[in-house]
BAFI-3210 file (N, C-alpha, C; in Angstrom, 3 decimals, decimal comma, padded with zeros to 6 digits):
// residues 252
n [1|2|3|4|5|6|7|8|9|10|11|12|13|14|15|16|17|18|19|20|21|22|23|24|25|26|27|28|29|30|31|32|33|34|35|36|37|38|39|40|41|42|43|44|45|46|47|48|49|50|51|52|53|54|55|56|57|58|59|60|61|62|63|64|65|66|67|68|69|70|71|72|73|74|75|76|77|78|79|80|81|82|83|84|85|86|87|88|89|90|91|92|93|94|95|96|97|98|99|100|101|102|103|104|105|106|107|108|109|110|111|112|113|114|115|116|117|118|119|120|121|122|123|124|125|126|127|128|129|130|131|132|133|134|135|136|137|138|139|140|141|142|143|144|145|146|147|148|149|150|151|152|153|154|155|156|157|158|159|160|161|162|163|164|165|166|167|168|169|170|171|172|173|174|175|176|177|178|179|180|181|182|183|184|185|186|187|188|189|190|191|192|193|194|195|196|197|198|199|200|201|202|203|204|205|206|207|208|209|210|211|212|213|214|215|216|217|218|219|220|221|222|223|224|225|226|227|228|229|230|231|232|233|234|235|236|237|238|239|240|241|242|243|244|245|246|247|248|249|250|251|252]
n.u [-020,354|-019,101|-018,827|-016,775|-017,166|-015,707|-015,586|-012,824|-011,828|-012,723|-013,147|-011,878|-010,080|-009,360|-008,746|-009,369|-010,200|-011,007|-011,901|-012,178|-013,064|-012,818|-012,867|-010,763|-009,372|-008,225|-008,556|-007,652|-009,374|-008,140|-005,786|-005,693|-005,260|-002,386|000,406|000,998|-001,328|-003,218|-002,404|-002,926|-005,710|-006,591|-005,690|-007,153|-009,663|-009,303|-008,140|-005,597|-002,746|-000,737|-001,964|-003,172|-003,972|-003,907|-003,908|-006,204|-006,326|-008,249|-007,826|-005,307|-005,224|-004,211|-005,699|-006,433|-004,220|-002,065|-001,122|000,251|002,718|002,274|001,730|004,272|005,679|004,554|004,841|002,797|000,981|000,148|-002,636|-004,044|-005,372|-003,610|-003,129|-003,449|-001,450|000,785|000,625|001,131|003,658|004,175|004,081|005,940|006,256|003,716|000,487|-001,330|-004,744|-007,550|-010,472|-013,153|-011,601|-010,563|-009,405|-008,459|-008,439|-007,056|-008,248|-008,837|-009,796|-012,492|-013,188|-012,838|-012,188|-013,088|-012,081|-013,225|-012,656|-014,263|-014,919|-014,979|-016,032|-014,001|-011,706|-009,060|-006,280|-006,969|-009,463|-010,998|-013,844|-014,721|-015,962|-016,460|-016,582|-017,667|-018,232|-020,694|-021,459|-021,816|-019,953|-019,903|-017,629|-017,612|-015,868|-014,607|-016,518|-018,030|-020,440|-022,950|-023,025|-024,880|-023,377|-021,838|-023,880|-024,705|-022,462|-022,453|-024,806|-027,059|-025,625|-024,836|-023,793|-023,191|-020,736|-020,662|-020,131|-021,282|-020,988|-021,658|-024,176|-026,218|-027,347|-025,941|-023,387|-023,659|-024,118|-021,758|-018,394|-016,697|-014,851|-016,076|-014,957|-014,079|-016,497|-017,745|-016,047|-016,457|-019,180|-019,240|-019,258|-016,939|-016,282|-017,445|-019,854|-023,117|-025,513|-028,099|-027,581|-026,312|-028,422|-030,298|-028,978|-028,741|-031,421|-031,969|-030,508|-030,911|-032,801|-034,355|-033,646|-032,493|-030,116|-026,975|-026,062|-023,460|-022,801|-020,339|-017,369|-018,265|-018,424|-016,753|-017,380|-019,608|-021,744|-023,911|-024,488|-027,272|-028,596|-027,572|-028,497|-031,280|-031,800|-031,253|-033,001|-035,518|-035,510|-035,410|-037,724|-039,602|-039,427|-040,685|-039,368|-038,234|-036,134|-034,227|-036,113|-036,275|-033,722|-030,442|-028,859|-026,074|-024,410|-021,277]
n.v [-025,589|-025,364|-023,263|-023,499|-023,041|-022,974|-022,813|-023,040|-022,609|-020,825|-018,115|-016,524|-018,049|-020,285|-019,112|-017,452|-018,623|-018,905|-020,763|-020,366|-021,434|-022,119|-024,000|-022,815|-021,112|-020,538|-019,324|-018,041|-016,406|-014,641|-015,910|-017,219|-019,542|-021,522|-021,927|-024,599|-025,805|-024,735|-025,929|-028,622|-028,510|-027,899|-030,150|-032,128|-031,678|-032,345|-030,459|-028,919|-027,550|-026,350|-025,201|-022,832|-019,604|-017,019|-015,074|-013,238|-010,707|-009,675|-007,941|-006,893|-008,283|-010,952|-013,364|-013,541|-013,440|-014,938|-017,262|-016,639|-017,451|-019,691|-018,698|-017,833|-020,245|-021,586|-019,748|-017,859|-015,074|-012,280|-010,351|-007,212|-004,307|-001,131|-000,181|-002,507|-004,241|-002,750|-002,822|-005,504|-005,699|-006,227|-004,579|-004,022|-006,481|-007,472|-007,236|-004,444|-003,832|-001,900|000,005|000,027|-001,041|-004,139|-007,538|-009,705|-013,151|-015,620|-014,638|-015,322|-017,816|-020,139|-020,638|-018,298|-015,717|-012,906|-010,558|-008,271|-005,610|-004,147|-001,464|-002,003|-001,861|-001,759|-002,007|-001,626|-001,078|-000,583|-002,052|-004,633|-006,128|-008,733|-009,322|-012,008|-012,854|-015,233|-017,348|-018,487|-017,695|-015,224|-014,353|-013,328|-012,354|-011,473|-010,487|-009,455|-006,851|-003,940|-002,857|-002,666|-000,874|001,237|001,439|-000,893|-002,794|-002,306|-003,187|-005,898|-006,842|-009,051|-011,405|-014,912|-016,527|-016,027|-015,410|-014,697|-012,618|-013,377|-012,512|-012,176|-012,586|-010,096|-010,041|-012,106|-011,019|-008,723|-009,930|-011,186|-011,778|-009,924|-006,871|-003,464|-001,814|-003,618|-004,778|-002,543|-002,081|-004,410|-004,209|-001,865|000,357|-000,224|-002,686|-005,871|-007,830|-008,244|-010,922|-009,943|-007,679|-008,843|-010,424|-008,459|-007,184|-009,324|-009,780|-007,661|-008,296|-010,947|-012,623|-014,810|-016,704|-019,130|-018,700|-019,341|-019,218|-018,711|-018,540|-017,099|-016,781|-016,861|-015,890|-017,590|-017,170|-015,509|-016,254|-018,670|-021,290|-021,823|-019,460|-017,593|-018,711|-018,629|-015,848|-015,023|-016,655|-015,771|-013,079|-013,393|-014,836|-012,905|-011,594|-013,292|-015,611|-018,970|-021,268|-023,649|-023,761|-021,276|-020,363|-021,417|-022,286|-022,321|-022,678|-021,988]
n.w [-025,349|-022,130|-019,350|-016,557|-013,119|-010,074|-006,660|-004,980|-002,442|000,520|002,839|005,847|007,344|005,746|003,324|000,202|-003,056|-006,363|-009,181|-012,622|-015,818|-019,340|-022,417|-023,615|-021,902|-018,546|-015,250|-011,984|-009,378|-006,893|-004,458|-001,867|-000,126|000,997|-001,271|-001,952|-001,175|-002,925|-005,312|-004,662|-004,308|-006,880|-008,329|-007,049|-008,055|-010,629|-012,265|-014,152|-012,827|-014,317|-016,420|-015,832|-016,790|-015,741|-012,698|-010,924|-008,614|-005,879|-003,690|-001,295|001,143|003,359|003,310|000,745|-000,796|000,148|-001,038|-003,380|-004,191|-005,655|-008,187|-008,910|-008,967|-011,164|-013,115|-013,668|-014,739|-012,648|-011,994|-011,056|-009,340|-009,491|-006,914|-005,363|-006,384|-005,740|-002,959|-002,420|-003,258|-005,976|-008,111|-010,094|-011,382|-011,800|-013,548|-014,312|-013,906|-014,910|-014,048|-016,332|-018,250|-019,813|-019,686|-022,110|-022,811|-024,798|-027,236|-029,878|-029,841|-029,673|-027,057|-025,609|-023,116|-021,211|-018,786|-016,469|-014,255|-011,337|-009,085|-005,579|-002,076|000,453|003,221|001,970|-000,285|-003,091|-003,903|-005,918|-007,532|-009,862|-013,159|-015,321|-018,602|-020,911|-023,780|-023,179|-020,622|-018,017|-015,292|-011,981|-009,516|-006,351|-003,794|-000,648|000,578|001,946|001,300|-001,290|-004,143|-006,467|-008,773|-008,652|-008,839|-011,442|-012,913|-012,270|-013,260|-014,993|-014,802|-014,968|-013,069|-009,672|-007,435|-004,249|-001,438|001,823|004,691|007,502|010,068|011,286|013,870|015,211|015,078|016,694|019,158|019,608|020,962|019,962|020,136|020,427|018,487|016,496|015,764|014,654|012,493|010,917|010,177|008,793|005,885|004,589|005,357|005,767|003,943|005,087|005,700|005,172|003,580|001,391|000,476|-000,202|-002,339|-004,181|-004,684|-006,306|-008,501|-009,490|-011,954|-012,216|-014,092|-013,832|-012,548|-010,942|-007,616|-005,355|-002,031|-000,086|002,021|004,679|008,050|010,621|013,264|013,355|011,755|010,218|007,848|007,436|008,170|006,342|003,937|004,376|004,474|001,829|000,342|001,280|000,449|-002,329|-002,710|-002,213|-004,577|-006,187|-006,796|-006,588|-004,965|-006,798|-008,756|-010,033|-009,610|-008,511|-005,456|-003,376|-000,329|000,909]
ca.u [-019,173|-019,544|-017,912|-016,663|-016,922|-015,519|-015,001|-011,883|-011,628|-013,302|-013,132|-010,677|-009,142|-008,887|-008,327|-010,276|-009,636|-012,086|-011,435|-013,114|-012,380|-013,477|-011,949|-009,632|-008,675|-008,568|-008,002|-008,032|-009,599|-007,515|-004,914|-005,576|-004,622|-000,955|000,631|000,897|-002,737|-003,895|-002,068|-003,664|-007,134|-006,801|-005,498|-008,258|-010,824|-008,945|-007,701|-004,150|-002,159|000,133|-002,798|-003,764|-003,464|-003,757|-004,530|-006,708|-006,359|-009,268|-007,181|-004,030|-005,276|-003,538|-006,570|-006,660|-002,940|-000,981|-000,615|000,711|003,888|001,784|001,936|005,704|006,095|004,092|005,054|001,467|000,891|-000,751|-003,319|-004,731|-005,315|-002,297|-003,007|-003,264|-000,116|001,770|000,539|001,739|005,007|004,257|003,757|006,886|006,123|002,318|-000,194|-002,339|-006,045|-008,221|-011,912|-013,528|-010,767|-010,779|-008,324|-008,929|-007,603|-007,312|-009,311|-009,152|-010,221|-013,917|-013,305|-012,235|-012,640|-012,694|-012,204|-013,361|-012,734|-015,108|-014,541|-015,778|-015,851|-013,360|-010,583|-007,844|-005,721|-007,783|-010,044|-011,817|-014,549|-014,486|-016,909|-015,783|-017,515|-017,261|-019,207|-022,004|-021,728|-021,218|-019,702|-019,491|-016,944|-017,622|-015,272|-014,845|-017,036|-018,905|-021,735|-023,120|-023,480|-025,553|-022,354|-021,509|-025,024|-024,658|-021,404|-022,762|-026,117|-027,212|-024,705|-025,409|-023,231|-022,785|-019,942|-021,045|-019,857|-022,339|-020,029|-022,124|-025,529|-026,095|-027,647|-024,818|-022,269|-023,917|-024,018|-020,437|-017,448|-015,862|-014,921|-016,931|-014,247|-014,089|-017,879|-017,978|-015,280|-017,091|-020,478|-019,111|-019,315|-015,673|-016,037|-017,886|-021,263|-023,983|-026,483|-029,203|-027,106|-026,110|-029,746|-030,894|-028,321|-029,098|-032,814|-031,956|-029,744|-031,415|-033,962|-035,088|-033,274|-031,675|-028,807|-026,304|-025,532|-022,602|-022,556|-018,986|-016,712|-019,049|-017,649|-016,830|-017,915|-020,788|-022,692|-024,073|-025,048|-028,737|-029,027|-027,233|-029,424|-032,628|-031,895|-031,310|-034,237|-036,653|-035,444|-035,754|-039,142|-040,356|-039,399|-041,419|-038,436|-038,126|-034,898|-034,246|-037,042|-035,858|-032,296|-029,781|-028,154|-025,180|-023,677|-019,973]
ca.v [-025,242|-025,053|-022,553|-024,116|-022,150|-023,786|-022,136|-024,010|-022,336|-019,541|-017,809|-015,885|-019,049|-021,146|-018,311|-017,463|-018,983|-019,301|-021,238|-020,173|-021,970|-022,579|-024,879|-022,054|-020,297|-020,808|-018,333|-018,025|-015,125|-014,703|-017,040|-017,125|-020,691|-021,710|-022,299|-026,052|-026,142|-024,404|-026,996|-029,828|-028,286|-028,015|-031,544|-032,920|-031,473|-032,746|-029,295|-028,912|-026,282|-025,746|-024,604|-021,576|-018,512|-015,769|-014,944|-011,896|-010,500|-008,684|-006,963|-007,366|-008,980|-012,246|-014,489|-013,497|-013,351|-015,679|-018,337|-016,169|-018,220|-020,611|-018,008|-017,831|-021,616|-021,983|-018,605|-017,368|-013,627|-011,823|-009,117|-006,537|-002,845|-000,566|-000,134|-003,864|-004,737|-002,008|-003,290|-006,838|-005,543|-006,853|-003,574|-004,137|-007,758|-007,779|-006,560|-003,553|-003,759|-000,656|000,087|000,321|-001,829|-005,572|-008,417|-010,789|-014,342|-016,478|-013,916|-015,916|-019,194|-020,137|-020,663|-017,071|-015,202|-011,532|-010,272|-006,829|-005,258|-003,037|-001,006|-002,444|-001,005|-002,526|-001,258|-002,055|000,017|-000,334|-003,381|-004,869|-007,343|-009,054|-010,061|-012,828|-013,170|-016,267|-017,506|-018,907|-017,297|-014,089|-014,761|-012,279|-012,755|-010,353|-010,871|-008,605|-005,497|-003,567|-002,451|-002,842|000,395|001,170|001,192|-002,315|-003,522|-002,148|-004,040|-007,304|-007,163|-010,062|-012,536|-016,251|-017,101|-015,033|-015,821|-013,517|-012,634|-013,254|-012,711|-012,259|-012,287|-008,899|-010,385|-012,860|-010,091|-007,876|-010,749|-011,820|-011,188|-008,922|-005,558|-002,517|-001,334|-004,650|-004,862|-001,394|-002,294|-005,462|-003,795|-000,577|000,321|-000,738|-003,936|-007,097|-007,832|-009,059|-011,747|-009,105|-006,832|-009,725|-010,807|-007,280|-006,994|-010,424|-009,587|-006,684|-008,831|-012,220|-012,481|-016,065|-017,390|-020,284|-018,269|-020,085|-018,349|-019,296|-017,642|-017,399|-015,948|-016,823|-015,795|-018,759|-016,764|-014,652|-016,676|-020,097|-021,431|-021,775|-018,063|-016,968|-019,232|-018,135|-014,437|-014,913|-017,294|-014,899|-011,899|-013,792|-015,232|-011,654|-011,237|-014,320|-016,650|-020,114|-022,030|-024,845|-023,538|-020,055|-020,138|-022,417|-021,637|-023,165|-021,933|-022,625]
ca.w [-024,544|-020,778|-018,465|-015,232|-011,985|-008,876|-005,496|-004,416|-001,019|000,902|004,266|006,385|007,837|004,652|002,192|-000,936|-004,355|-007,266|-010,485|-013,737|-016,994|-020,558|-023,146|-024,132|-020,905|-017,155|-014,333|-010,581|-008,720|-005,569|-004,135|-000,417|000,515|000,734|-002,675|-002,099|-001,005|-004,189|-006,257|-004,267|-004,558|-008,326|-008,733|-006,502|-008,928|-011,978|-013,025|-014,326|-012,350|-015,332|-017,463|-015,377|-017,624|-015,000|-011,385|-010,684|-007,169|-005,514|-002,817|-000,779|002,437|003,290|002,979|-000,705|-001,509|000,812|-001,881|-004,695|-004,590|-006,683|-009,466|-009,213|-009,285|-012,495|-014,013|-014,023|-014,506|-011,590|-012,346|-009,970|-009,436|-009,174|-005,464|-004,840|-006,765|-004,939|-001,569|-002,308|-003,802|-007,293|-009,115|-011,209|-012,091|-012,078|-014,647|-013,764|-014,553|-014,561|-014,275|-017,721|-019,142|-019,642|-020,094|-022,962|-022,803|-025,967|-027,932|-031,173|-029,597|-029,323|-025,602|-025,094|-021,827|-020,910|-017,356|-016,251|-012,828|-010,900|-007,745|-004,444|-000,903|001,520|003,774|001,281|-001,076|-004,285|-004,088|-007,105|-007,886|-011,268|-013,981|-016,325|-019,680|-021,852|-024,847|-022,679|-019,241|-017,331|-013,915|-011,054|-008,283|-005,416|-002,524|000,511|000,388|003,044|000,775|-002,735|-004,692|-007,758|-009,797|-008,578|-009,385|-012,904|-013,462|-012,029|-013,829|-016,048|-014,644|-014,860|-011,845|-008,683|-006,279|-003,477|-000,009|002,833|005,769|008,888|010,505|012,116|015,260|015,770|015,243|017,857|020,372|019,671|021,909|019,295|020,774|019,690|017,309|015,467|015,283|013,778|011,266|010,115|009,620|008,109|004,424|004,055|006,068|005,104|003,576|005,934|004,982|004,699|002,491|000,243|-000,004|-000,844|-003,636|-005,074|-005,084|-007,397|-009,627|-010,021|-012,834|-012,265|-015,335|-013,498|-012,074|-009,871|-006,570|-004,329|-000,907|000,359|003,031|005,918|009,278|011,492|014,563|013,306|010,732|009,949|006,499|007,412|008,227|005,057|002,931|004,665|004,095|000,368|-000,130|001,586|-000,417|-003,690|-002,693|-002,320|-005,991|-006,909|-007,224|-005,697|-005,130|-007,651|-009,866|-010,733|-009,384|-007,679|-004,348|-002,575|000,708|001,060]
c.u [-019,625|-018,452|-017,954|-016,401|-016,841|-014,880|-014,125|-011,737|-012,235|-013,219|-011,812|-009,635|-008,534|-008,303|-009,249|-009,554|-010,759|-011,497|-012,534|-012,402|-013,351|-012,522|-010,697|-008,841|-009,123|-007,848|-008,358|-008,353|-009,203|-006,747|-004,637|-004,949|-003,124|-000,751|000,517|-000,550|-003,521|-003,644|-002,857|-005,157|-007,460|-006,715|-006,645|-009,514|-010,542|-008,517|-006,175|-003,568|-001,303|-000,652|-003,480|-003,132|-003,198|-004,382|-004,924|-006,938|-007,367|-008,689|-006,052|-004,093|-004,840|-004,420|-006,978|-005,349|-001,840|-000,364|-000,097|002,044|003,532|001,975|003,403|006,177|005,750|004,167|003,728|001,419|-000,160|-001,305|-003,985|-004,703|-003,900|-002,077|-002,755|-001,873|000,984|001,807|001,175|003,115|005,190|003,947|004,679|006,667|004,689|001,760|-001,351|-003,616|-006,757|-009,713|-012,157|-012,582|-011,082|-009,566|-008,916|-007,944|-008,029|-008,436|-009,731|-009,545|-011,707|-014,170|-012,700|-012,849|-012,200|-012,999|-012,211|-013,449|-013,781|-014,768|-015,511|-015,393|-015,308|-012,143|-009,259|-007,436|-006,601|-008,467|-010,979|-012,650|-014,302|-015,724|-016,116|-016,818|-016,900|-018,354|-020,603|-022,344|-021,136|-021,143|-019,268|-018,787|-016,819|-017,100|-015,556|-015,339|-017,997|-020,290|-021,768|-023,743|-024,225|-024,563|-021,956|-022,642|-025,032|-023,635|-021,761|-024,032|-026,020|-026,169|-025,494|-024,954|-022,797|-022,017|-019,926|-020,674|-021,149|-021,643|-020,649|-023,626|-025,431|-026,369|-026,507|-023,613|-022,458|-023,763|-022,637|-019,546|-016,443|-015,951|-015,693|-016,269|-014,272|-015,496|-018,173|-017,255|-015,984|-018,356|-020,415|-019,173|-018,006|-015,282|-016,452|-019,400|-022,048|-024,892|-027,584|-028,786|-026,865|-027,451|-030,418|-030,296|-028,718|-030,549|-032,925|-031,304|-030,390|-032,705|-034,765|-034,843|-032,420|-030,282|-028,286|-025,716|-024,673|-022,400|-021,250|-018,563|-017,554|-018,112|-017,847|-017,517|-019,290|-021,777|-022,815|-024,758|-026,559|-029,252|-028,739|-028,218|-030,828|-032,791|-032,051|-032,605|-035,460|-036,671|-035,842|-037,203|-040,040|-040,403|-040,142|-040,573|-038,274|-036,847|-035,151|-035,305|-036,596|-034,367|-031,764|-028,932|-027,334|-024,419|-022,394|-019,276]
c.v [-024,767|-024,336|-023,208|-023,028|-023,019|-022,938|-023,158|-023,846|-020,982|-019,362|-017,247|-016,895|-019,859|-020,349|-018,495|-017,785|-019,545|-019,620|-021,011|-020,601|-022,230|-023,567|-024,140|-021,274|-020,710|-019,817|-018,682|-016,586|-015,313|-016,011|-017,006|-018,311|-020,742|-022,242|-023,802|-026,508|-025,846|-025,493|-028,271|-029,694|-028,429|-029,468|-032,426|-032,811|-031,898|-031,598|-029,233|-027,570|-025,586|-025,041|-023,310|-020,418|-017,230|-015,910|-013,480|-011,729|-009,401|-007,570|-007,659|-008,181|-010,437|-013,409|-014,493|-013,545|-014,255|-016,759|-017,903|-016,766|-019,274|-020,006|-018,034|-019,220|-021,990|-020,845|-018,088|-015,860|-013,277|-010,454|-008,520|-005,046|-002,370|-000,545|-001,493|-004,383|-004,018|-002,535|-004,660|-006,882|-006,319|-005,850|-003,677|-005,402|-008,096|-006,985|-005,754|-003,637|-002,518|-000,749|000,592|-000,305|-003,294|-006,322|-009,560|-011,940|-015,244|-015,906|-014,569|-017,383|-019,171|-020,211|-019,441|-016,669|-013,754|-011,254|-008,760|-006,544|-004,184|-002,719|-001,544|-001,602|-001,819|-001,751|-001,819|-000,930|000,400|-001,651|-003,463|-006,136|-007,598|-009,676|-010,761|-013,228|-014,204|-016,372|-017,803|-018,420|-015,915|-014,466|-013,537|-012,908|-011,509|-010,848|-009,806|-007,215|-005,191|-003,157|-002,752|-001,575|000,182|000,883|-000,280|-003,157|-003,455|-003,089|-005,525|-007,776|-008,213|-011,174|-013,840|-016,946|-015,951|-015,724|-014,614|-013,676|-012,539|-013,517|-012,973|-012,038|-011,134|-009,194|-011,135|-011,952|-009,234|-008,653|-011,368|-011,136|-010,273|-007,608|-004,590|-002,020|-002,340|-004,840|-003,739|-001,571|-003,298|-004,952|-002,465|-000,757|-000,125|-002,025|-005,134|-007,094|-008,764|-009,932|-010,887|-008,235|-007,653|-010,105|-009,652|-007,057|-008,079|-010,316|-008,574|-007,250|-010,045|-012,001|-013,774|-016,852|-018,626|-019,922|-019,165|-019,083|-019,185|-018,248|-018,050|-016,486|-015,803|-016,767|-017,050|-018,422|-016,124|-015,013|-018,189|-020,223|-021,287|-020,337|-017,336|-017,406|-018,675|-016,687|-014,276|-015,509|-016,409|-013,673|-012,243|-014,261|-013,998|-011,152|-012,268|-015,491|-017,726|-020,876|-023,321|-024,798|-022,361|-019,770|-021,298|-021,698|-022,654|-022,287|-022,681|-022,153]
c.w [-023,175|-020,005|-017,094|-014,204|-010,744|-007,779|-004,793|-002,914|-000,700|002,417|004,745|006,830|006,694|003,491|001,008|-002,234|-005,223|-008,635|-011,515|-015,010|-018,136|-021,219|-023,591|-023,106|-019,509|-016,253|-012,896|-010,200|-007,266|-005,350|-002,637|000,280|000,225|-000,683|-002,895|-001,986|-002,287|-005,218|-005,941|-004,547|-006,043|-008,776|-008,249|-007,357|-010,372|-012,869|-013,024|-013,878|-013,403|-016,423|-017,024|-016,154|-016,847|-013,629|-011,210|-009,186|-006,840|-004,640|-002,072|000,501|002,288|002,903|001,504|-001,502|-000,973|-000,075|-003,235|-005,108|-005,623|-008,064|-009,869|-009,633|-010,723|-013,514|-014,575|-013,778|-013,464|-011,976|-011,115|-010,202|-009,118|-007,667|-004,853|-005,142|-005,989|-003,514|-001,386|-002,967|-005,112|-008,405|-010,325|-012,036|-012,476|-013,242|-014,086|-014,592|-014,034|-014,832|-015,692|-018,736|-018,950|-020,159|-020,899|-022,957|-023,958|-026,830|-029,244|-031,051|-029,244|-027,821|-024,949|-023,750|-021,716|-019,441|-017,168|-014,761|-012,563|-009,452|-006,704|-003,226|000,264|001,988|003,253|000,332|-002,273|-004,676|-005,296|-006,953|-009,363|-011,905|-015,074|-017,368|-020,618|-022,915|-024,317|-021,281|-018,937|-015,866|-013,117|-009,870|-007,412|-004,080|-001,473|000,112|001,530|002,597|-000,718|-003,281|-006,002|-008,884|-009,825|-009,159|-010,905|-013,519|-013,343|-012,736|-014,927|-015,983|-014,557|-013,584|-010,942|-007,562|-005,351|-002,017|000,800|004,162|007,128|009,007|011,492|013,596|015,920|015,995|016,491|019,163|020,569|020,701|021,222|020,070|019,870|018,418|016,169|014,907|014,296|012,451|010,362|009,442|008,873|006,594|003,786|004,773|005,252|004,920|004,500|005,072|004,378|003,515|001,222|-000,378|-000,746|-002,239|-004,632|-005,537|-006,219|-008,664|-010,295|-010,792|-012,950|-013,524|-015,067|-013,023|-010,949|-008,884|-005,625|-003,237|-000,237|001,508|004,287|007,122|010,122|012,811|014,490|012,202|010,752|008,589|006,438|007,429|006,924|003,975|003,138|004,205|002,590|-000,171|000,119|000,668|-001,844|-003,787|-002,817|-003,760|-006,845|-007,355|-006,149|-006,016|-005,912|-008,755|-010,716|-010,606|-008,558|-006,637|-003,588|-001,599|001,002|002,332]
res [x|x|x|x|x|x|x|x|x|x|x|x|x|x|x|x|x|x|x|x|x|x|x|x|x|x|x|x|x|x|x|x|x|x|x|x|x|x|x|x|x|x|x|x|x|x|x|x|x|x|x|x|x|x|x|x|x|x|x|x|x|x|x|x|x|x|x|x|x|x|x|x|x|x|x|x|x|x|x|x|x|x|x|x|x|x|x|x|x|x|x|x|x|x|x|x|x|x|x|x|x|x|x|x|x|x|x|x|x|x|x|x|x|x|x|x|x|x|x|x|x|x|x|x|x|x|x|x|x|x|x|x|x|x|x|x|x|x|x|x|x|x|x|x|x|x|x|x|x|x|x|x|x|x|x|x|x|x|x|x|x|x|x|x|x|x|x|x|x|x|x|x|x|x|x|x|x|x|x|x|x|x|x|x|x|x|x|x|x|x|x|x|x|x|x|x|x|x|x|x|x|x|x|x|x|x|x|x|x|x|x|x|x|x|x|x|x|x|x|x|x|x|x|x|x|x|x|x|x|x|x|x|x|x|x|x|x|x|x|x|x|x|x|x|x|x|x|x|x|x|x|x]
***
């Protein structure tokens, strides 16, 4: 039984949306693209929009929630923290998830899935990352965060798949035409993860067991794929790991 992980869309402009599925359950983490776009993205990959069991929202910002009309169209339950659901005015209709709790989907099916939230650091009401455990995989989805704490590392440990933010190159950010306030916001502990910070965290997480890494949410203005990939490859090389031998890496 194989767990499918597909990053359907990523980035502030396109919106974030990640598909995770087994034979018994399928979910989305975030719904940033327009609702019609999410449907088209799923169909283009051969995934049935009517079979989505749940949508888990990381936080309320528009590039992660703008397409939640997709949930309404297909009557899909929306899960998130109390703060997130309140911010998107779905506290009454949504399902609250809490740290140290988990959501089980199709628990009596061999293709079961459990989803557990963990606290992240971003300028939002109550933002979460998620780990998804299936029979054969542990998947981490870490969207917008300004830093990676020891508590986050503990929750993400021993994953087989890492969907990880690598938002900006620090040098490009400093040379950009962003004003000082915006630069400070991006690089703060409640902003976005730099290539170097993402690489440092992944070097602590990856064990060289063939893990799949997806680098996501690259800034259009302050990053390029080659820099994000180089930072992670160098950090993992320092741990004795080589791309395509000990792990797989894709920059999106």
